N, C-alpha and C positions, 0 to 999 in steps of 0.2 A: 504493500500500500504506500510505503514511503516513496518508492520510485514513481508511482502514479502521481502522487502529489507533487514531486519534483517536476515532472513533465507538465502538469497543469500550471505550476508556478511559472515555468518558462513560457508557456503559451500566453498566459495573462500578461507577462512582462512584454513580450514582443508585440502582441496585438494591441496592448494598452499604449505602448509607445507609438505605434502606427496611427491609432486613432487620435492620440494627443497631438502629434505633428500635423495631421490633416486639419484638426480643429484650430490650432494656433495659426497655421498658415492661412486659413480662411479669414480669421480675424485680422491678421496683418494686411491681407489683401484688401479687405473691406475698409481698413483705415488708411489705405493708400501708402503702405510701407513698401519700399522698393523690393522687388522679388529677390534680388541678389542678397539683400540683407536678411531676408527670410531664410534663404538657403544656408548662409554662413552662421546664423545665430539660432533661430528657432529649430530648424531641422537638425543641426549639429547637437543642440541641447537634447532634442527628442531622442536621437539615436544613442545618447549616453544615459538616458533615463533608467534603463534596466540596471546598468552598473551602479548608478547613483542609489537606486532603491535598495539593491542588495547590500551595498557597502554601508549606507547610512543606517539601515535596519540592523546590520551586523554590529555597528558601533554602539547603537542604543542598547543592544542585547548583550554587549560585552564580548561578542565573538570577534575580537580584534584581528586575529590572524586572517579570518575570512575577508575582512574589509580591505586590508592591504593586499593580500594575495590575489583577490578578485581583480583589482585595478592593474597590478603588475602583470598578472597572467593575461588579462584582456589586451593590454598594450603590446605584449610580446606576440600574442596571437594575431592582432591586427597587422603588425609590421611584417611578420614572417609568413603567416598563412594567407591572410587576405591579399596582401600585395603579391606574395609568391604565386598564389593560385591565379590571380588576374594576369600576371606576366607570363605564366606558363601557358595560358590560353592564347594570349596575343601580346606582342611587345607593348609595354606600358610607358606612355609618354609622361615625363616629369616636368611639370610647369615650373618655369624659372622663378616666378613670384613666390611659389611655395618653398623652393630650395633656398631662396634668398632670405626669407623671413620666418615663416611658420615652422619649417623643419628644424633649423638651428635653435629656435626658441624652445621647441619640444625637448631637444637634447639638454639645453641649459636648465630647464625646470626639473628634468629628471635628476640631474646632478644636484640641484638644490634640495630635492626630496631626499636624495641619498645622504647628503650632509646633515640635513635636519633630523633624520631618523637616528643619527649618531650623536645627537645633542650638540651639533655644530662643532664637533671635535673629530677631525680627520684621523688623528692618532688612535682614538678609541675605536673607530671603524676598522682601521687597518689591523689592530690587535685582535678585534673580534671578541672583546671581553666586556663584561658589565651588562647593564640593562639598556636596551634600545627603545626609545619612546618617541613617537611623533606627537609632540605636545600641542597645546592650544595655540601657543605663539607661532609654531610652524604652520599650523592649520590656517591661522589668520593671514600669515604672509602669503601662503599659496592662494587663498581666496582673493586677496588684494590683487595679486598678479593676474588672477582670472578676470577681475573687473577691468584691469588695464588692457588685457588681451582682447576682451569683447569690445571695449570702447575703440581700440585701434582698428579692429576688424570692421566694425560698423562704419568708421570714418573712411577706411579704404574702400569699402563696398559702395558708399555713397559717391565717392569720387569716381569709382569705376562705372557706376550707374550713369553719372552725368556724361562721362565720355561716350558710353554706349548710345545715350539719347542724342548727343551732338552728332554722332556718326550715322544716326538714323537706322540703327539695327533694331530688329523686332525684339520686343521684350518677352521674357520667359513667362509662361502661364502657370499659375497654381490653382488648384481646385478651390472654388468658392462655394461654400455650403450655405444653406438657409440658416437664419439665426438660431432656430430651434435645434437643428442638426449640429450646428457649431457647438452649442452649449453641451449637448449630449456627448459629442465626440471628446470635448475637453474634459468634462467631469468623468465620463465613463473611462477615458484613457488614463486619467490620473488615478482613479480607483483601481483599475486593472494593474497599473504599475506598482502601486503601494501594496496591494494584496498579493500580487505575484512575488514581489520582493520578500515579503514576510514568509510566504510558503517555501521559496527557494532556500532562504537562510535556514529555516527550521529543518527542512528535509535534508539539505546537504550536511548539516551538523549531525543529524541522526545517523546518516549513512557513514559519516566519518567515525562515529562512536561504535557502530555495529562492526566495522571492519578494522578498527584500531588504527584508522588513518588520521592524519593530522588535518586540522582545518586548513592549513596552508596548502596541502596537497589537493584537497577538494576545491579550494578556491582557484588554484592555478590550472586545474584541468576542467572538471565538470561545470563549475559556475562560470569560469572565464569563457569557455566555449559557448555556453548557453546565452550569456549576456552579449556576446560578440556576434551572434547569428544575424542580427539586422544588418550590420556592416558587411558581413561575409556575403549574404544573399544579394544585397543591393549591388555590391561591387562585381560579383560574378555575373549578374544579369547585364550590367553595364558593359562588362568585358565581352560578353557574347554578342552585344550589339555594336561593338567597336567604339564605345564611348568610355573606355576605361582610363582615359587621361585624367578623369576626375577622381580616380581611386586614391591617388597619393594625397591629395588635399583632404579627402574625406577621412582617411586613416589618421593623418597627422592631426587634423582638427579634433577628431574623437579622442586621440591620446592626450592632447592638451587639456580637453574638458575633463577627462578621467582623473588626471593628476590634480589639476588646480581646483576644480569645482568639487569633485567627489571626495578626495582625500582631504581637501581643505575644509569642507563642511564637516566631514566625519570627525576629524581631529579637533575642530573647534567645539563640536558637541561634547566629545569625550576623548581625552588623550589616548592614543593607540599604542599599546605595547607591541613591539615588533621583534619577531624572532630573528636570530642571526641568518637563517636561511633566506628571509625576505631581503636582507641586506645584500646577500649574494645574488638573488634574483634581480634586484635593482641594478646591480653591476652588469648582469647579463643583458638587461634591457638597454643600458647605456651602450654596451659594446655592439649589440644588434643594431641599434639606431645609427651608430657610426658606420657600420658596414653597409647598411642600406643607403645611408646618405652619400657615402663615397661612390657607391655603384651608380646612384642617380646623378651625382654631380659630374662624373667623368664623361658620360655620353648623353645626359639629359633624358635618358630612358632606361627601362629595365628590359633586358632581353629574356627570351624563354629560358636560356641557360641560367641566368641570374634568378629567375623566378623559381626554377627547380632547386637551385642552391638554397634559397630562403626556406623552402619547404623541408629540405634535408636538415637545415639548421634547427628548425622547430622540432623535428623528430629526435635530433640529438638532445635538445633541451628537455623534451618529454621523457626520454630515456633516463636522463640525469635525475629529474625529480622523482622518477619511479623507483630508482635504486638507492637513492640517498637515505 
């Protein structure tokens, strides 16, 4: 029954996020908010809602390992599996604007997270000794960076929108719902996200206890995969249609939201005790980000070979967390 509840939780998370995004997009369109701003803010936030629901619920319930490992696991999965699968299907174009700003920023904030979890003491992290905690101050700093990131993204989007209008290019269309359906989508989506998050946290914790597995392992595998399904499915569909040049921006944006918004809010609510394994996993995320960035920067695209390499890197990571 626990496994059935876990699947129900994932279904509620994914469908809830889908309805929430459609509802918010409709509101934004009715209020004449530029479509590009909707895509970079509302939609990006919506696709990160499953991770947010799981991690914040985990923080409130004291399942701290699950909160951190869910975010780190989702980010590694996004980088290596989502981008890898898209590139393996068809060479993936890397937009210069993302390589110049968002991608380096995502690496920098991961390093900040790494240092913050070690109490801002590099020597402590290197030695791997003592208690590691992502405290409220670290959470607040991450959340402030999130606000700065969103404000910068919105300003860039508005400038981009003005350039598009001046060039006379057709604007992107978003679904506009009736007022009643809009309210139903937003409220229903939010309820589904919160309920699904509760069910996933409880079920995953029960499974971990049944098999003697750690919350960290469950968070890095089952929960990370489940909450990353929206990004994976969307990117694979886009790749199949030849529109996979958007995948890099989607993944990088989602990873930034996951660290700054989700861990920022979670830690601000309740300091998160971090296991040394999560410190190592964060180092793996930083290393993976650098590898992916160098591949993208060198040729401004990911080849099928590089996509396959990323998938093999994830298999190696999965084997590592399985045997440790």
